[in-house]
C-alpha positions in Angstrom: 13.5 -80.2 43.4 9.9 -80.6 42.5 8.4 -78.1 40.0 5.6 -76.3 41.9 2.2 -75.8 40.4 1.0 -72.3 39.5 -2.1 -70.6 38.3 -3.2 -70.8 34.7 -2.1 -68.5 31.9 -2.6 -64.8 31.9 -5.7 -63.4 30.2 -5.1 -61.9 26.8 -7.1 -58.7 26.2 -8.4 -57.6 22.9 -6.5 -54.4 23.4 -2.8 -55.0 23.3 -1.1 -54.5 26.7 1.7 -52.0 27.0 4.5 -54.0 28.5 8.1 -53.4 29.7 10.0 -56.5 28.7 13.2 -55.7 30.6 12.8 -55.1 34.3 15.3 -56.6 36.8 14.7 -57.8 40.3 17.0 -56.8 43.1 17.2 -58.0 46.7 19.4 -58.5 49.7 19.7 -62.3 50.2 23.2 -63.4 51.2 22.7 -67.1 51.5 23.2 -68.8 48.2 21.7 -72.0 49.5 18.3 -70.2 50.0 17.8 -68.8 46.5 14.3 -70.3 46.3 13.3 -68.1 49.3 15.0 -64.8 48.4 16.9 -62.9 45.7 20.6 -63.6 46.2 22.8 -60.6 45.8 26.4 -60.8 47.0 29.1 -59.3 44.8 31.5 -58.5 47.6 33.8 -61.5 47.0 34.0 -60.7 43.2 33.4 -57.0 42.9 35.2 -54.4 40.8 35.6 -50.7 41.4 33.2 -49.7 38.6 30.4 -52.1 39.6 30.8 -51.1 43.3 30.2 -47.5 42.3 27.2 -48.4 40.1 25.6 -50.4 42.9 25.9 -47.5 45.2 24.3 -45.2 42.6 21.4 -47.6 42.1 20.9 -47.9 45.9 20.9 -44.1 46.2 18.4 -43.8 43.4 16.1 -46.3 45.0 16.3 -44.5 48.3 15.2 -41.3 46.6 12.2 -43.2 45.4 11.3 -43.9 49.1 12.1 -47.6 48.7 14.0 -47.9 51.9 11.0 -48.2 54.2 12.8 -49.0 57.4 15.6 -46.4 56.6 18.5 -48.7 57.2 20.3 -47.5 54.1 19.8 -50.8 52.3 17.1 -52.1 50.0 15.6 -55.5 51.0 13.9 -57.8 48.6 10.5 -57.0 50.2 11.1 -53.3 49.9 12.1 -53.6 46.3 9.0 -55.7 45.5 6.8 -53.1 47.2 8.4 -50.5 44.9 7.7 -52.7 41.8 4.1 -53.0 42.8 3.8 -49.3 43.5 5.3 -48.1 40.2 3.3 -50.5 38.1 0.0 -49.7 39.7 0.6 -46.0 39.5 1.9 -46.0 35.9 -0.1 -44.1 33.4 1.9 -45.6 30.5 2.3 -49.3 31.2 0.0 -52.3 31.8 2.6 -54.9 32.6 6.2 -55.7 33.6 8.2 -58.7 32.8 10.2 -59.5 35.9 13.5 -61.1 34.9 15.2 -64.0 36.5 18.9 -64.6 36.4 20.4 -68.1 36.8 23.7 -68.6 38.5 27.1 -69.0 37.0 28.0 -72.7 36.2 31.3 -74.0 35.1 31.0 -74.6 31.4 33.1 -77.8 31.6 31.7 -79.5 34.7 28.3 -77.9 35.1 29.0 -77.2 38.8 27.8 -74.0 40.5 30.4 -71.3 40.7 29.6 -69.6 44.0 32.2 -66.9 43.9 31.4 -65.7 40.5 27.6 -65.7 41.1 26.8 -62.2 42.1 23.1 -62.1 41.5 20.8 -65.1 41.4 17.1 -64.7 40.9 15.9 -68.3 40.9 12.9 -69.5 38.8 11.1 -70.9 41.8 11.4 -67.7 43.7 10.4 -65.6 40.8 7.4 -67.8 39.8 6.1 -67.7 43.3 6.7 -63.9 43.5 4.8 -63.2 40.2 1.9 -65.3 41.4 1.6 -63.5 44.7 1.9 -60.1 43.0 -0.8 -60.9 40.5 -3.1 -62.3 43.2 -2.7 -58.9 44.9 -3.6 -57.1 41.7 -6.7 -59.3 41.3 -8.0 -58.0 44.6 -7.7 -54.3 43.6 -11.0 -52.4 43.5 -9.7 -50.0 40.9 -10.4 -51.7 37.5 -7.3 -50.1 35.9 -5.0 -51.5 38.6 -6.8 -54.8 38.5 -6.1 -55.2 34.8 -2.3 -54.8 35.1 0.0 -57.8 35.2 3.4 -59.0 36.2 5.0 -61.6 33.9 7.5 -64.3 34.7 10.8 -64.0 32.7 12.7 -67.2 33.5 16.4 -67.9 33.3 18.1 -71.3 32.8 21.8 -71.6 32.1 22.6 -74.3 29.5 25.8 -74.8 31.4 24.2 -76.3 34.5 24.2 -80.1 34.9 20.5 -80.3 35.3 19.5 -77.8 32.6 17.1 -80.2 30.9 15.1 -80.7 34.1 15.2 -77.0 35.0 14.1 -76.0 31.5 11.3 -78.6 31.4 10.0 -77.1 34.7 10.0 -73.7 33.2 8.5 -74.7 29.9 5.7 -76.6 31.6 4.8 -73.5 33.7 2.1 -71.6 31.7 3.1 -68.4 33.3 6.7 -68.4 32.0 6.8 -65.9 29.1 10.4 -65.8 28.0 14.0 -67.0 28.7 16.6 -64.4 29.9 20.4 -64.9 29.5 23.4 -62.6 30.0 26.2 -64.7 28.3 29.1 -62.8 29.8 27.7 -62.7 33.4 26.7 -66.4 33.2 29.8 -67.6 31.2 27.6 -68.9 28.4 29.1 -69.5 24.9 26.0 -69.0 22.7 27.7 -70.6 19.7 28.6 -73.8 21.5 27.0 -76.7 19.6 26.4 -78.5 22.9 23.6 -76.0 23.5 21.7 -77.1 20.3 19.2 -79.2 22.3 18.7 -76.3 24.7 17.7 -73.9 21.8 15.6 -76.6 20.1 13.6 -77.0 23.4 13.0 -73.2 23.5 11.9 -73.2 19.9 9.6 -76.2 20.4 7.9 -74.5 23.4 7.7 -71.2 21.6 9.8 -69.6 24.4 11.5 -66.4 23.1 15.0 -65.6 24.2 15.8 -62.2 25.7 19.6 -62.1 25.4 22.0 -59.4 26.4 24.4 -58.3 23.7 26.9 -55.5 23.6 28.9 -54.1 26.6 27.7 -55.3 30.0 28.9 -53.0 32.9 26.4 -54.0 35.5 28.2 -57.2 36.7 31.8 -57.9 37.4 31.7 -61.0 35.2 30.1 -59.0 32.5 33.1 -56.8 32.3 35.6 -59.6 32.5 33.9 -61.8 29.9 32.5 -59.1 27.6 33.6 -61.1 24.5 30.8 -63.5 25.1 28.2 -60.7 24.5 28.8 -60.5 20.8 25.5 -60.1 18.9 26.8 -62.3 16.0 26.6 -65.3 18.4 22.8 -65.0 18.2 23.0 -66.7 14.9 23.1 -70.1 16.7 19.8 -69.8 18.5 18.2 -68.3 15.4 19.4 -71.3 13.3 17.6 -73.5 15.8 14.3 -71.6 15.3 14.3 -69.5 18.5 12.7 -66.0 18.4 15.4 -63.7 19.9 15.2 -60.3 21.5 18.6 -58.6 21.6 18.8 -56.4 24.7 19.8 -52.7 24.0 19.8 -53.4 20.3 23.5 -54.3 20.8 24.3 -50.6 21.3 27.4 -49.3 23.1 27.0 -47.9 26.7 29.9 -45.4 26.2 30.2 -44.6 22.5 33.5 -43.0 23.1 35.1 -46.2 24.2 32.7 -48.9 23.1 32.5 -49.8 19.4 29.2 -48.9 17.8 28.1 -51.8 15.6 24.4 -50.8 15.2 24.6 -51.0 11.4 26.1 -54.4 11.6 23.5 -55.6 14.0 20.8 -54.2 11.7 22.2 -56.2 8.9 21.8 -59.4 11.0 18.2 -58.4 11.8 17.4 -57.8 8.2 18.7 -61.2 7.3 16.9 -63.0 10.2 13.6 -61.2 9.3 13.8 -61.6 5.6 11.4 -64.5 5.4 8.4 -62.4 6.4 8.4 -63.6 10.0 10.0 -61.4 12.7 12.5 -63.6 14.4 15.1 -61.1 15.7 14.0 -58.0 17.6 15.8 -55.4 19.7 14.7 -53.9 22.9 15.1 -50.2 23.9 16.3 -50.9 27.5 18.6 -48.3 29.0 18.1 -46.0 26.0 17.3 -43.2 28.5 21.0 -43.2 29.7 22.7 -39.9 28.8 25.6 -41.8 27.3 23.3 -43.3 24.7 21.8 -40.0 23.5 24.3 -39.7 20.5 23.1 -43.0 19.0 19.3 -42.6 19.6 18.7 -41.0 16.2 20.8 -43.7 14.5 18.5 -46.3 16.0 15.4 -44.4 15.0 16.6 -43.9 11.4 17.7 -47.4 11.0 15.4 -49.8 12.8 11.7 -50.2 11.9 9.5 -49.9 14.9 7.9 -53.3 14.2 11.4 -54.8 15.0 11.6 -53.1 18.4 10.1 -53.7 21.8 10.1 -51.5 24.9 12.2 -52.1 27.9 13.5 -49.9 30.8 16.3 -51.9 32.3 15.1 -50.8 35.7 16.6 -50.2 38.3 19.4 -48.8 36.2 18.9 -45.0 36.7 16.8 -43.1 34.2 18.6 -39.9 33.2 15.7 -37.5 32.5 17.8 -34.4 33.1 20.1 -35.1 30.2 17.5 -34.9 27.4 17.8 -31.1 26.9 15.4 -29.5 24.4 16.9 -28.6 21.0 20.4 -29.4 22.3 20.8 -33.2 22.6 17.8 -34.2 20.6 14.5 -33.1 19.1 12.9 -32.9 22.5 11.0 -29.7 22.8 10.5 -27.5 25.9 7.0 -28.9 26.6 8.2 -32.5 26.5 11.2 -31.6 28.6 9.0 -30.1 31.3 6.6 -33.1 31.2 9.6 -35.5 31.6 10.8 -33.6 34.6 7.3 -33.4 36.2 6.9 -37.2 35.9 7.8 -38.9 39.1 7.0 -42.5 38.1 10.3 -43.8 36.7 8.6 -46.2 34.2 6.5 -43.3 32.8 9.5 -41.1 32.7 11.4 -43.7 30.6 8.5 -44.1 28.2 8.1 -40.3 27.8 11.8 -39.8 27.1 11.7 -42.3 24.3 8.4 -40.9 22.9 10.0 -37.4 22.9 12.9 -38.7 20.9 10.6 -40.1 18.3 10.1 -43.8 19.3 6.6 -45.0 18.3 4.2 -46.1 21.0 3.8 -49.3 19.0 6.9 -50.7 20.6 5.0 -50.8 23.9 2.5 -53.1 22.3 4.9 -55.2 20.3 6.0 -57.1 23.4 2.7 -58.9 23.8 2.9 -60.3 20.3 6.1 -62.2 21.1 5.8 -63.3 24.7 4.6 -66.8 25.4 1.3 -65.7 26.9 -1.1 -68.6 27.3 -4.7 -68.2 26.2 -7.3 -68.3 29.0 -8.7 -71.8 29.9 -12.1 -72.8 28.4 -15.0 -71.3 30.3 
């Protein structure tokens, strides 16, 4: 495939943008051969009971947000993108969203596409085109606040694919690509494999940060089956190659009762990686609004300096505003609890939950410091 040409880099404002670094795309495409035209989502041939229940919960939550415009009980890609636009432009807390791609599953030995185990595929070409169209629409807004908002392109290239060099070059040569996203378990990627050295070196050379899932992954069937691949210790390899890494969810457990909590061990790795004065390993706060993560929120706040954290929502994973009870589960007070429940925009609700717990607003602005946002072209 030829790499399409896109608009120049995003404008950098003097005032730091408040950005959600962890926002997933969803869709309804069922033809894996048309991934450059639609989001491919077809887990039916590979599903598990838990993920089937989760997908139903997500769909119900999206329907409650009036995403299902034609009321057929399903969320099409077009309907989901309309929701993305609506919640960003109506957000009082955020200026930008990084829309994340997700490459397919490729056989680590042969580099061939694994159709059955690929449940979600958000291709780089589809995502790049989508981000361009959404930003063109923002540019036509009459409201200056809406006009200043931005969608960002979070690419995904599996180092297992046969043509990863060509695909990665295409991404790195696109000035609108701001990061690389990987989910090792879901994509069957062994981060410590020395065969991926050139892949990491290419990311480092192009100053492309890596947003990598670590810790339990319950959103995809392969994430559950291959959970051993999501070990935060494996991040040492890309770090050794000079890549700036953002560890999704700060490597925290989803269900602390059954998942091992290794937050302190992850902090030790962060401290070592950031000891040279340059921040090279960060954690994002995506899905910290989940009720199951409430028990470890204070541990994160007490352990991790805010300069090592960036904000992420993990949307469309549901945001549990109801669970953050005043004076019971946290330091949330009555006023904050009421404000959270009055907030209808899910992105704003997520920000306000974290603020009520004690997270600094600086984590909203830290994202712009690490994304590969290109300077504006000469006037």
